[in-house]
N, C-alpha and C positions, 0 to 999 in steps of 0.2 A: 531473465527475471532477477530483480534485486528487491531487497526489503530493508527497512530501517526501523529501529526500535528506540524508544526513549529509555528503555531499561539500561541499567549499568551493565558492564561487560559480563559479570558473573551470571546475572539473571538472564541476559540475552542468550548466553551460551547454553544455559539449561533449557530454554525454550527451543533453541535450534536443535539440540540433541533430542528432546522429547518429540518434536515435530518431524525429525529426520529430513530437514530441508537440505538441498544440495545446490543452493545458490547463495550468492553473497548477501550477508545481512550486516548492516551497520548497527551501531549501538551508541547509547548515550547522546542521541541527537537532542538538540535544544527544542523543547516543545513549542515555546512561543515563536521562535524563528521559523520553524517548519510551518506552523499555522499561518504566519504572516506570508510566507512564500507560496503556499499551496491553497489556502482557504480551508484547511482541515479544522474541524471543530476542536477547540482547545478549552479545557476546563481547569483554570488555575486554582480553583477552590478544591479540586480533587474529589468532591462529593463523597467523603469518607474513605477515599483511597490514600495510600501512604504518601503520595506525591502528586503533583499536577500531571495530567495526561492528555494525550491526543486521542480522538476517536479514529478508528480505522479510515484511511483514505487510500483509494486505489486508482492507478492510472495505467492505461494501455497506450503506449506510444507507437506511432507509425515509424517506418524506417528512417525518416528524417528527424525524429525526436519530437514531433508535434503530438500533443495530447489528442488521442482518437476517442477514448472513452474515459470518463472520470466517474468514480463512485464515492460519495461522501456519506459516511455513516454517523449516526448520532446514538448508536446503541449496539447491541450484540449482533444485529442483523444488518444486511446491506454491504456485503463484501463480494469482490470478484472471486470466483472459484476457478480453478485451472480448467475445468471442463468448458465453462463459458468463455474463457479467454481463447482456448483453442478453436472453439466454434466461431467466435468473432473474427479471429485472424484468418481462418479458412474462408469465411464469407467475404471479408475485405479483399483477399487475394483473388477470389473468383470474380468479384465485381471489377477489380482493376484489370484483370485479364480480358473481361468482356468489353471493357470500354476502349481497348486498343484496336 
């Protein structure tokens, strides 16, 4: 698992510590470029936020790096949670084993 944030390093580090994540997290990513590459919803006007922002976008990749599941959010809901990811991975492994 990896994550990326548009937050500057100091804010990203605060979020990492508060969330107690134990996986790599990038920071200071370019909002417009990530939106362009992934299709993530980008709000350059920031809607009252201190700077432009991306809405949460999640991808589950298969072992070859192909997008297996994508979740695009336009608000505070619509995110992959770890329990769902584990369930999806187990299901895909089971289906792959059954097809052999």
